[in-house]
C-alpha positions as a printed Julia matrix, in Angstrom:
335×3 Matrix{Float64}:
   0.0     0.0     0.0
   1.58    3.27   -1.04
   0.85    6.49    0.79
   2.57    8.61   -1.73
   0.04    7.55   -4.15
   0.92    9.53   -7.25
   3.49   11.94   -5.94
   6.21   12.93   -8.33
   9.46   11.11   -7.68
  12.31   13.07   -6.2
  15.07   13.9    -8.64
  18.52   12.6    -7.92
  21.82   14.16   -8.85
  24.62   11.89  -10.0
  28.08   13.12   -9.14
  30.79   11.89  -11.44
  34.16   12.01   -9.75
  37.2    11.81  -12.01
  39.74    9.23  -10.85
  43.43    9.39  -11.54
  44.7     5.86  -12.03
  48.46    5.93  -11.56
  49.43    9.05  -13.56
  52.86    8.89  -15.11
  53.37   12.63  -15.45
  51.55   15.88  -14.91
  49.69   14.92  -11.74
  49.62   17.33   -8.84
  51.61   16.31   -5.81
  54.58   14.99   -7.73
  55.44   11.67   -9.25
  55.6     8.52   -7.23
  53.35    9.46   -4.27
  50.65   11.64   -2.8
  47.07   12.02   -4.03
  47.87   10.85   -7.56
  48.12    7.28   -6.24
  44.59    7.22   -4.76
  42.66    4.46   -6.45
  45.72    2.92   -8.06
  46.84   -0.66   -7.7
  49.58    0.5    -5.33
  47.18    1.13   -2.45
  44.4    -1.3    -3.43
  45.16   -3.52   -0.46
  44.63   -0.68    2.0
  41.42    0.45    0.28
  39.88   -3.0     0.44
  41.16   -3.93    3.89
  38.39   -5.21    6.18
  38.2    -5.02    9.97
  39.69   -8.04   11.72
  38.6    -9.54   15.04
  41.06  -10.26   17.84
  41.24  -13.93   16.83
  42.05  -13.1    13.2
  38.7   -13.36   11.41
  37.75  -10.73    8.83
  34.52   -8.82    9.48
  32.41   -8.78    6.32
  29.72   -6.12    6.62
  26.58   -6.42    4.52
  25.96   -3.44    2.28
  22.54   -1.7     2.42
  21.73   -3.29   -0.93
  22.63   -6.74    0.41
  20.58   -6.17    3.57
  17.62   -5.03    1.5
  17.88   -8.1    -0.73
  18.04  -10.4     2.28
  15.06   -8.65    3.87
  13.05   -8.95    0.64
  13.86  -12.64    0.39
  12.82  -13.15    4.01
   9.53  -11.31    3.48
   8.9   -13.21    0.25
   9.32  -16.54    2.04
   7.09  -15.39    4.89
   4.35  -14.24    2.49
   3.99  -17.75    1.11
   2.45  -18.8     4.43
   0.13  -15.81    4.82
  -3.64  -16.11    4.68
  -4.24  -12.69    3.15
  -7.97  -13.0     2.53
 -10.2   -13.55    5.57
 -11.76  -17.0     5.64
 -14.34  -15.93    8.22
 -16.82  -13.0     8.17
 -15.81   -9.69    9.7
 -17.2    -9.66   13.28
 -17.95   -5.95   12.84
 -19.32   -6.13    9.31
 -22.43   -4.21   10.39
 -20.31   -1.22   11.41
 -18.07    0.01   14.19
 -19.01    3.23   15.95
 -17.12    5.89   17.87
 -19.11    4.97   20.97
 -17.77    1.42   20.76
 -14.24    2.71   20.18
 -14.13    4.95   23.26
 -15.98    2.59   25.58
 -14.62    2.86   29.11
 -12.79    6.16   28.49
 -13.48    9.47   30.25
 -15.96   11.72   28.5
 -14.3    15.1    29.14
 -11.49   16.53   27.05
 -10.25   16.38   23.47
  -9.5    12.95   21.99
  -5.72   12.72   21.55
  -3.58    9.96   20.04
  -0.21    9.47   21.74
   1.93    7.76   19.08
   5.02    6.45   20.83
   7.85    5.55   18.43
  11.41    4.41   18.97
  12.52    7.93   17.96
  10.09    9.99   20.02
   6.43   10.62   20.77
   3.9    12.48   18.64
   0.61   13.8    20.04
  -2.28   14.25   17.6
  -5.7    15.84   18.06
  -8.27   13.47   16.55
 -11.1    14.9    14.44
 -14.04   12.89   15.73
 -16.63   15.36   14.45
 -15.2    15.79   10.96
 -14.28   12.12   10.37
 -16.19    9.99   12.91
 -15.88    6.63   11.11
 -12.17    7.02   10.43
 -11.5     8.22   13.97
 -13.55    5.34   15.43
 -11.6     2.85   13.31
  -8.21    4.26   14.37
  -9.14    4.37   18.06
 -10.68    0.91   17.92
  -7.57   -0.61   16.37
  -5.27    1.23   18.79
  -7.23    0.09   21.86
  -7.94   -3.44   20.65
 -11.67   -2.76   20.45
 -11.9    -3.32   16.69
 -11.17   -6.91   15.54
  -8.67   -7.21   12.68
  -7.57  -10.05   10.42
  -4.09  -11.4    11.13
  -2.85  -13.07    7.93
   0.06  -14.63    9.82
  -2.23  -16.92   11.81
  -5.33  -16.82    9.62
  -7.8   -15.53   12.19
  -9.51  -12.41   13.51
  -7.69  -10.81   16.44
  -9.87   -9.68   19.34
  -8.81   -7.4    22.21
  -5.33   -7.03   20.74
  -4.03   -3.5    20.01
  -3.2    -3.41   16.32
  -0.49   -0.76   16.11
   1.78   -1.85   18.96
   5.08   -3.07   17.52
   4.38   -2.12   13.89
   6.88   -0.16   11.81
   7.22    3.18   10.08
   7.98    1.52    6.76
   8.23    4.55    4.45
   9.96    7.88    5.03
  10.04   10.85    2.64
  11.73   14.01    3.99
   9.65   17.17    3.57
   6.71   15.01    2.48
   5.46   12.32    4.88
   6.13    9.26    7.01
   3.9     6.18    6.75
   3.24    3.29    9.11
   0.61    1.07   10.63
   1.16   -2.18    8.72
   1.62   -5.22   10.95
   3.43   -7.0     8.08
   5.94   -4.17    8.0
   6.17   -3.58    4.24
   3.0    -1.71    3.3
   1.15   -4.73    1.93
  -0.87   -5.63    5.01
  -4.53   -4.8     5.61
  -6.79   -5.29    8.64
  -9.08   -7.54    6.59
 -11.67   -4.87    5.8
 -11.95   -1.38    4.33
 -13.77    1.77    5.38
 -15.03    4.55    3.17
 -13.38    7.94    2.7
 -14.82   10.83    4.69
 -14.54   14.19    2.97
 -14.82   17.41    4.95
 -13.76   21.05    4.78
 -10.46   20.44    6.57
  -9.52   17.48    4.4
  -6.35   19.09    3.05
  -2.65   18.21    3.24
  -1.13   21.67    2.91
   1.02   21.74    6.06
   3.2    19.51    8.21
   1.59   17.49   10.98
  -1.49   16.26    9.09
  -2.61   12.8    10.2
  -4.4    10.95    7.39
  -5.26    7.49    6.14
  -3.15    5.77    3.5
  -5.22    4.15    0.78
  -5.05    1.98   -2.34
  -7.82    4.03   -3.86
 -11.21    5.64   -3.18
 -12.99    4.15   -0.16
 -10.19    1.65    0.51
  -8.94    2.93    3.86
  -7.84    0.3     6.35
  -5.25    0.69    9.11
  -2.21    2.35    7.58
  -1.76    6.07    8.13
   0.71    8.83    7.37
   1.81   12.1     8.95
   2.98   14.89    6.68
   6.47   16.32    7.1
   5.66   19.33    4.95
   3.1    20.43    2.41
   1.72   17.48    0.42
  -0.72   19.53   -1.61
  -0.64   17.08   -4.53
  -2.7    14.72   -2.36
  -5.53   17.26   -2.43
  -6.11   16.66   -6.13
  -7.71   13.29   -5.55
  -9.87   13.7    -2.49
  -9.42   10.16   -1.14
  -6.96   10.37    1.76
  -9.06   11.07    4.82
  -7.58   13.63    7.21
  -8.54   12.68   10.76
  -6.03   14.48   12.95
  -3.45   17.24   13.44
  -0.18   16.53   15.24
   2.17   18.4    17.52
   5.89   17.58   17.96
   7.0    18.23   14.34
  10.61   17.64   15.35
   9.86   13.95   15.93
   8.31   13.58   12.47
  11.32   15.4    10.98
  13.69   13.05   12.8
  11.88    9.95   11.55
  11.6    11.25    7.98
  15.38   11.76    7.77
  16.69    8.4     8.92
  18.91    6.61    6.37
  16.72    4.77    3.89
  17.04    2.09    1.25
  14.8     0.8    -1.52
  11.15    1.9    -1.49
  12.09    4.66    0.98
  12.25    2.08    3.74
  14.4     2.95    6.8
  17.59    0.91    6.95
  17.15    0.66   10.71
  13.65   -0.14   11.96
  11.64    2.75   13.36
   9.06    1.07   15.53
   5.66    2.23   16.71
   5.81    0.99   20.28
   2.31    2.03   21.32
  -0.62    4.14   20.2
  -2.38    5.36   23.34
  -5.72    7.15   23.18
  -6.49    9.66   25.9
  -8.68   12.67   26.55
  -6.83   15.87   27.32
  -8.21   19.25   28.33
  -6.83   21.65   25.74
  -5.88   18.89   23.31
  -2.53   17.62   22.06
  -0.68   20.82   22.95
  -1.28   20.02   26.63
  -0.72   16.26   26.42
   1.98   14.53   28.44
   3.66   11.17   28.08
   1.77    8.3    29.66
   3.9     6.75   32.45
   5.09    3.24   31.58
   3.3     0.33   33.21
   5.65   -1.46   35.57
   5.56   -5.27   35.88
   3.48   -6.67   38.7
   5.5    -6.86   41.9
   8.07   -4.33   40.67
   9.76   -2.56   43.6
  12.23    0.18   42.65
  13.85    0.0    46.11
  14.89   -3.6    45.52
  15.83   -3.4    41.85
  19.6    -3.42   42.51
  19.61   -6.49   44.73
  22.78   -5.06   46.23
  23.97   -3.92   49.61
  23.41   -0.22   50.38
  26.33    2.05   49.7
  27.94    4.3    52.33
  25.61    7.2    51.58
  22.57    4.96   51.83
  23.59    3.85   55.31
  22.77    7.32   56.58
  19.17    7.28   55.33
  16.88    7.89   58.32
  14.96    4.82   59.31
  17.27    2.39   57.49
  18.75   -0.26   59.75
  22.51   -0.56   59.07
  23.47   -3.95   57.75
  26.08   -6.08   59.48
  29.28   -5.56   57.53
  31.57   -8.35   56.45
  34.99   -8.28   58.2
  36.72   -7.63   54.86
  34.33   -4.85   53.8
  36.41   -1.71   52.98
  34.05    0.31   55.18
  35.39   -1.78   58.08
  39.0    -0.75   57.38
  39.28    1.56   60.38
  38.2    -1.26   62.67
  40.72   -3.62   61.17
  43.72   -1.39   62.05
């Protein structure tokens, strides 16, 4: 699934660097040494030298092209076992409403999506009034309220947050970042589609626009994008539903500019760790990070499993431990 949809490809400049292969005469730096020997057979060994481990093995590093090829082969093999088309009816075929999506949440405050990525957190005001079906779908998937088809196991997932652990699989600086595919390559769908919702604010003229990615008209699913600049060409075909506006543009900028390979895919995974839905008085501008949930039985006072240090001995109320005879703190007593 491509979010860029018909955007014009970015032009690339090819730089041709002249190489001087072992000049006999007339090269700057003199004959027999210096820069004129760069790229010649004389220093080929140094140019091709690989790192060596302490026990003498050469370290062969995979090039981005090699890594991309290996990743494509891995995904191709995995796709052979996918059940892409649902074999059972959609449990929510009759419709999924905003009331169902926000069940159990507070009723006061603006609906805000807290999109936690491995490179930072983005807060987005959700447009429940302008795009109620799209907003309900996004919230339902994020909270695990909306069942979705998992092609990896061939069944509908219930009560399982969709976006947690998915990837930002396409990055285009000054244009957009796209994510929300559990297969990680833009080909996955939640097993159903929802129709496009057009409204007066359905424009992509600035950075921070949260919208649905789509194969075509009325084919929205789960994937979304956030603009990293004006994407006005997407306004021509009114099919990419805008359902939010995001703060924290520096996080989107950071994600959009990570090193990328083929298909504008980040060379190092940028992961969507969680999408948390909350209500915030004043909206995304006033939102704060949700504290992490600690494991049951977690006690920060006992996390070190170590004896208190000298400074901790002086904490009021703490009973001093009985020191070992060889403990350095017992040195004065040992003299």
